[in-house]
C-alpha positions as CSV (number, residue, x, y, z in Angstrom):
1,M,263.3,167.8,-129.3
2,K,264.3,171.4,-129.9
3,K,260.3,172.5,-130.0
4,A,260.2,170.7,-126.7
5,L,263.1,172.9,-125.2
6,L,261.8,176.2,-126.8
7,A,258.1,175.5,-125.1
8,A,259.9,174.9,-122.1
9,S,261.9,177.7,-122.3
10,L,259.0,180.0,-123.0
11,L,257.4,178.6,-120.0
12,T,260.1,179.4,-117.9
13,V,260.5,183.1,-119.1
14,G,256.5,183.2,-118.2
15,V,256.6,182.1,-114.8
16,A,259.6,184.3,-114.2
17,A,257.3,187.5,-115.6
18,H,254.6,186.3,-113.3
19,A,256.7,186.0,-110.1
20,Q,258.2,189.5,-110.6
21,S,254.5,190.8,-111.1
22,S,251.8,190.9,-108.4
23,V,247.8,192.1,-108.8
24,T,246.3,192.1,-105.2
25,L,242.6,192.0,-104.9
26,Y,241.1,193.4,-101.7
27,G,238.1,195.1,-99.7
28,R,236.1,195.9,-96.8
29,L,232.6,195.6,-95.9
30,D,230.9,197.2,-93.1
31,A,227.1,197.8,-91.7
32,G,225.1,198.2,-89.0
33,L,222.7,199.3,-87.1
34,E,221.9,202.9,-86.1
35,Y,219.5,205.0,-83.6
36,M,219.8,208.8,-83.5
37,T,218.0,211.7,-81.7
38,G,217.8,215.2,-82.8
39,V,216.9,214.5,-86.5
40,P,215.1,217.7,-88.0
41,Q,212.1,217.3,-89.9
42,G,209.3,219.7,-90.9
43,V,209.7,222.9,-93.5
44,G,209.3,226.4,-92.1
45,A,210.0,229.6,-93.6
46,A,213.0,229.8,-96.2
47,G,212.7,225.7,-96.2
48,Q,214.3,225.5,-92.6
49,A,213.7,222.2,-90.2
50,T,210.6,223.4,-87.5
51,S,211.2,220.5,-85.2
52,S,213.2,217.4,-84.0
53,T,212.6,213.7,-84.0
54,H,214.5,210.2,-83.7
55,R,215.5,207.7,-86.2
56,F,216.6,204.0,-86.2
57,R,218.1,202.6,-89.4
58,A,220.4,200.5,-91.0
59,E,223.6,201.8,-92.4
60,S,226.6,201.2,-94.0
61,G,230.0,202.8,-93.2
62,D,229.5,204.2,-90.0
63,W,232.9,202.3,-88.8
64,G,234.5,202.9,-91.7
65,T,233.9,203.3,-95.5
66,S,232.8,200.0,-97.5
67,L,235.4,199.7,-100.6
68,W,237.1,197.5,-102.7
69,G,239.8,197.7,-104.8
70,L,243.0,196.1,-107.2
71,K,246.7,196.9,-106.4
72,G,249.5,195.6,-108.3
73,V,253.2,195.7,-109.3
74,E,255.6,195.1,-111.7
75,D,259.7,194.7,-111.2
76,L,261.0,196.8,-113.3
77,G,264.7,196.2,-112.1
78,G,267.7,198.2,-110.3
79,G,265.1,198.6,-107.3
80,Y,262.1,200.5,-109.7
81,K,258.6,199.5,-109.3
82,A,255.6,199.8,-111.4
83,V,252.3,200.4,-109.0
84,F,249.2,201.2,-109.8
85,Q,245.9,200.9,-107.5
86,L,242.3,201.3,-108.0
87,E,239.6,201.4,-105.2
88,G,235.6,202.6,-105.0
89,S,233.4,202.9,-102.2
90,F,229.9,201.2,-102.0
91,N,226.7,201.3,-100.0
92,T,226.5,197.4,-98.0
93,M,223.0,197.8,-97.1
94,T,222.0,198.8,-100.8
95,G,224.5,197.4,-102.7
96,Q,224.9,200.7,-104.5
97,G,228.2,202.1,-105.4
98,P,230.7,203.1,-105.8
99,G,230.1,206.9,-105.1
100,N,230.2,210.0,-106.7
101,N,229.2,208.6,-110.0
102,G,233.1,207.0,-110.3
103,I,233.5,203.0,-110.4
104,F,237.1,204.0,-109.0
105,N,236.0,207.3,-106.5
106,R,238.3,206.9,-104.2
107,W,241.9,205.6,-105.8
108,A,243.2,205.4,-109.5
109,T,246.5,205.8,-109.9
110,V,249.7,204.7,-111.7
111,G,253.4,205.4,-110.6
112,I,256.8,204.4,-109.9
113,A,258.1,203.5,-106.9
114,N,261.5,203.1,-105.6
115,N,262.7,202.1,-102.0
116,Q,265.6,204.4,-102.1
117,F,264.0,207.3,-103.8
118,G,260.3,207.4,-103.0
119,T,257.0,206.9,-104.9
120,L,255.4,209.1,-107.4
121,L,252.0,208.5,-108.1
122,L,249.3,209.8,-110.9
123,G,245.6,209.9,-111.0
124,R,242.7,210.6,-108.2
125,E,243.6,209.7,-104.8
126,L,242.2,210.7,-101.4
127,F,243.1,214.1,-100.4
128,I,246.4,214.9,-98.4
129,S,243.5,216.5,-95.3
130,N,242.8,212.6,-95.7
131,G,246.5,212.3,-93.6
132,V,244.6,213.2,-90.5
133,W,243.5,209.3,-89.8
134,D,246.7,208.4,-88.5
135,F,245.6,210.7,-85.4
136,D,242.3,210.2,-85.2
137,P,241.2,208.3,-82.3
138,F,238.0,206.8,-84.6
139,G,240.1,206.9,-87.1
140,Q,237.4,209.1,-89.4
141,S,234.6,207.1,-88.6
142,N,231.5,208.9,-89.4
143,W,231.2,210.3,-86.0
144,S,234.7,211.9,-85.7
145,S,237.2,214.0,-86.8
146,A,235.5,215.1,-90.1
147,S,232.1,216.0,-88.3
148,L,232.6,219.5,-86.9
149,V,234.3,220.5,-90.2
150,R,231.3,219.2,-92.6
151,G,233.6,216.8,-94.0
152,R,236.6,219.2,-94.7
153,N,239.2,216.1,-93.6
154,W,238.1,213.6,-95.9
155,P,237.4,214.8,-99.9
156,Q,239.1,213.2,-103.0
157,S,241.3,214.9,-105.6
158,S,241.4,214.0,-109.4
159,N,244.3,215.1,-111.8
160,N,246.8,214.6,-108.8
161,I,250.5,214.2,-108.8
162,S,251.6,213.2,-105.4
163,Y,255.5,212.5,-104.2
164,Q,255.8,209.9,-100.8
165,S,259.1,209.9,-99.8
166,P,261.3,206.9,-97.9
167,K,261.9,207.3,-94.0
168,L,264.7,209.3,-93.1
169,Y,266.1,209.6,-89.4
170,G,262.6,209.1,-88.6
171,F,261.2,211.7,-91.1
172,D,259.3,211.4,-94.4
173,V,257.5,213.7,-96.5
174,Y,254.3,213.8,-98.6
175,G,253.0,216.2,-101.1
176,Q,250.3,216.3,-103.9
177,Y,249.1,218.6,-106.7
178,A,246.2,218.7,-108.5
179,L,245.5,220.5,-111.5
180,S,242.1,222.3,-112.2
181,N,242.6,221.3,-115.6
182,A,240.5,224.9,-116.4
183,T,241.8,227.6,-118.3
184,N,242.6,229.4,-115.5
185,W,245.2,228.2,-113.3
186,N,242.8,228.1,-110.1
187,G,239.8,227.4,-111.3
188,N,237.1,229.0,-113.7
189,G,233.5,227.0,-113.5
190,T,234.8,225.2,-116.6
191,T,235.6,222.0,-114.5
192,P,234.6,220.4,-111.9
193,Q,237.7,220.9,-109.2
194,G,239.8,223.9,-108.5
195,R,243.4,223.9,-108.0
196,E,244.7,221.5,-105.0
197,G,247.7,220.6,-103.2
198,G,249.2,220.2,-99.7
199,L,252.4,219.0,-97.9
200,Q,252.9,216.5,-95.1
201,L,256.0,216.2,-92.1
202,T,256.0,213.5,-90.4
203,Y,258.4,212.1,-87.7
204,T,258.0,208.8,-86.4
205,A,260.1,207.5,-83.5
206,A,259.9,204.8,-80.6
207,L,257.5,206.4,-78.4
208,F,255.5,209.3,-80.7
209,Q,254.6,210.2,-83.6
210,I,254.4,214.3,-84.9
211,R,252.9,215.4,-88.1
212,G,252.6,218.6,-89.8
213,L,250.2,219.6,-92.6
214,Y,249.2,221.9,-94.9
215,D,246.8,222.3,-97.9
216,E,243.9,224.0,-100.0
217,I,241.0,223.5,-101.8
218,R,240.3,226.0,-104.6
219,N,236.5,226.6,-105.4
220,P,236.7,225.8,-109.3
221,A,233.6,228.4,-109.9
222,N,236.2,231.1,-109.5
223,G,239.4,229.6,-107.9
224,T,239.2,231.5,-104.7
225,L,239.5,230.2,-101.2
226,G,235.8,230.5,-100.2
227,G,232.2,231.0,-101.6
228,A,229.5,228.4,-102.7
229,Y,229.7,225.8,-105.9
230,D,226.7,225.2,-107.7
231,A,227.7,226.2,-111.1
232,L,228.5,222.1,-112.5
233,N,226.3,220.5,-110.1
234,G,222.9,221.6,-110.2
235,G,223.6,222.2,-106.1
236,T,225.6,223.3,-103.1
237,A,229.0,221.4,-103.1
238,N,229.2,219.6,-99.8
239,G,230.4,221.6,-97.2
240,N,230.5,224.5,-99.2
241,G,232.5,227.9,-97.8
242,V,235.4,227.7,-95.7
243,Y,234.3,223.9,-94.8
244,G,235.0,223.0,-98.7
245,F,237.4,225.9,-100.2
246,S,239.9,227.0,-97.7
247,R,243.6,226.4,-96.5
248,E,243.7,224.1,-93.5
249,Y,247.5,224.1,-91.0
250,T,247.3,221.0,-88.8
251,A,249.7,219.9,-86.0
252,A,248.8,216.4,-84.7
253,F,250.4,213.6,-82.8
254,N,250.4,210.2,-81.3
255,V,252.0,208.6,-78.1
256,F,252.8,205.2,-77.7
257,L,252.5,204.0,-73.8
258,G,252.4,200.1,-74.1
259,Q,248.6,199.1,-74.6
260,F,247.6,203.2,-74.3
261,K,247.8,205.5,-77.2
262,I,246.9,209.0,-76.5
263,Q,245.8,211.2,-79.7
264,G,245.3,214.8,-80.3
265,A,245.5,217.6,-83.3
266,Y,244.6,221.2,-84.1
267,Q,243.7,222.5,-87.2
268,A,243.3,226.2,-87.9
269,I,240.6,226.3,-91.3
270,R,240.8,229.7,-93.3
271,S,239.0,230.9,-96.2
272,S,240.3,233.9,-97.9
273,G,237.8,236.6,-99.5
274,M,234.8,235.5,-98.9
275,T,231.7,237.5,-98.9
276,G,227.8,237.9,-99.0
277,Q,227.7,234.5,-96.8
278,L,224.7,233.3,-95.1
279,P,224.4,234.2,-91.4
280,G,226.4,230.9,-89.7
281,Q,227.9,230.5,-92.6
282,P,231.8,231.3,-91.2
283,T,235.1,232.6,-92.9
284,T,237.6,231.0,-90.1
285,I,237.2,227.7,-87.9
286,D,239.3,226.5,-85.2
287,H,239.0,222.8,-84.3
288,E,240.9,220.4,-82.4
289,W,240.6,216.7,-80.4
290,G,241.8,214.8,-77.8
291,G,241.5,210.7,-77.2
292,V,242.9,207.7,-76.2
293,T,242.7,204.0,-77.0
294,W,243.2,200.9,-74.6
295,Q,244.1,197.9,-76.5
296,A,243.0,195.9,-73.4
297,T,243.3,192.8,-75.1
298,P,245.2,191.6,-78.4
299,A,241.1,191.6,-79.6
300,A,239.8,194.0,-77.7
301,A,239.9,197.7,-77.7
302,L,238.2,200.8,-76.0
303,I,238.0,204.2,-77.4
304,A,237.1,207.5,-75.6
305,A,237.9,211.0,-77.8
306,V,236.4,215.0,-77.3
307,Y,236.5,217.2,-80.4
308,H,235.5,220.7,-80.7
309,S,234.9,223.5,-83.2
310,N,234.8,226.9,-82.9
311,A,233.5,229.1,-85.7
312,N,233.2,232.8,-86.4
313,N,230.2,234.9,-87.9
314,G,227.7,233.5,-85.8
315,A,228.3,229.7,-86.3
316,G,228.9,229.1,-82.9
317,N,231.1,225.9,-81.4
318,A,230.1,222.4,-80.8
319,T,231.6,219.7,-78.9
320,L,231.2,215.9,-79.8
321,Y,231.7,213.5,-76.9
322,T,232.1,209.8,-78.1
323,V,233.2,206.2,-76.9
324,G,233.0,203.2,-78.6
325,G,235.1,200.1,-78.9
326,S,236.1,196.9,-81.2
327,Y,236.0,193.3,-80.7
328,N,238.1,191.2,-83.6
329,L,236.5,188.1,-84.0
330,S,239.6,187.5,-86.2
331,K,242.1,188.9,-87.9
332,R,239.7,189.8,-90.9
333,T,236.3,190.3,-88.8
334,L,235.6,192.6,-86.0
335,L,232.4,193.7,-83.9
336,D,232.0,197.2,-83.5
337,I,230.5,200.0,-81.5
338,Q,229.9,203.7,-80.9
339,V,228.0,206.1,-78.6
340,A,228.3,209.9,-79.1
341,T,226.6,212.9,-78.8
342,V,227.5,216.7,-80.2
343,Q,226.6,219.7,-77.9
344,N,226.0,223.2,-80.0
345,S,226.3,226.7,-78.5
346,K,223.0,228.7,-79.1
347,S,223.7,229.4,-82.8
348,A,225.6,226.2,-83.6
349,N,223.7,223.4,-85.8
350,Y,226.3,220.8,-86.5
351,G,225.7,217.0,-86.2
352,L,227.3,214.0,-85.6
353,N,227.5,213.3,-89.2
354,A,229.2,215.4,-91.7
355,N,226.5,217.0,-93.2
356,N,226.2,220.1,-95.8
357,F,225.8,223.7,-94.3
358,G,222.5,224.5,-93.5
359,N,219.3,224.2,-91.5
360,A,216.7,222.3,-93.6
361,A,215.8,219.2,-92.9
362,S,217.6,217.5,-95.8
363,T,220.8,218.5,-94.3
364,D,220.3,216.0,-91.4
365,N,221.8,218.8,-88.6
366,P,220.1,219.7,-85.2
367,L,218.2,222.6,-85.1
368,P,220.4,225.3,-83.9
369,G,221.3,225.5,-80.2
370,H,219.8,221.5,-79.7
371,S,222.2,218.6,-79.4
372,Q,222.0,215.2,-81.2
373,S,223.1,211.6,-80.0
374,G,223.9,208.1,-81.2
375,V,224.5,204.4,-81.1
376,Y,226.1,202.0,-83.7
377,A,226.6,198.6,-83.4
378,G,228.2,196.8,-86.7
379,I,230.0,194.4,-88.0
380,Q,233.0,195.0,-90.2
381,H,234.7,191.9,-92.5
382,S,238.2,192.7,-94.8
383,F,239.4,190.7,-97.6
């Protein structure tokens, strides 16, 4: 009898512990077909592209990154919870990934959360500059707010300490600080990441939302805010110079008007102490956008947006015009389509995708002064 009571007691404890903890598997698969004009080809002097062509290909991630992850929570009592998140990206068309040689290249965090005091996390996260996602009409799709700044808005960050405050009178604060892990605080070429960090302040009301954001990414080669970095990669880092290592100041807004959402932002991206940069490699960029989403029915949304970038040192300016929309087949599955074109000034060569700086055919940028246009249609499923 005693053994039976003991077994029942242990079973009850086990059920209670399970009820206080949870682990969730989640993910998203995005795939479609893409047609693009203004694609560079040929190799001329100094490896530069010599002509343009068009391309039709199967693509993954144009509407949103394909990813999978795990997140969990454990009730510690007294209003405190232990939390974790693991998340990696992959290519739906090839099955390859997660990307960047890391199984959890997007998120790998553990921390403590409290509804009254906020959330403190340690680990790898999407960098704070991704905070423009909430204010981008196309939600940082491949052809949107990252395109004309060559990916400056969507990197990840390792060695991170972050804090998210609770909302107080409509305000909330989010901050990140990422260590270089080098013997020099800002970075000295011995580690793959320089010091990074930022602060974000958001105010949310019933009819509108505004956000101010400051962040900086240091060059891991020497800790500066600029320059190319290839010491550890065997090649130039994505978006080198001001596109990769710089300070970024962002002001953004959302306006909610029934079926319509109006969004816009301005970004000032600044390097410091850059020397010896190539012609057309800027040290400053001004970037802005605006757009509107019409939720025509509970299932169907139509989107239109314009993105513009202006850079110094002969990099010129470019404007991305795009329209698109989505139709929800269910709560988890949607169809999407996007049509876009980038119009470049005489010296600019920005593409639809967030390509590296340069004019080689391998960068996928159009020829200087040329346009690039495309259409993408696909399906996305979340679980």
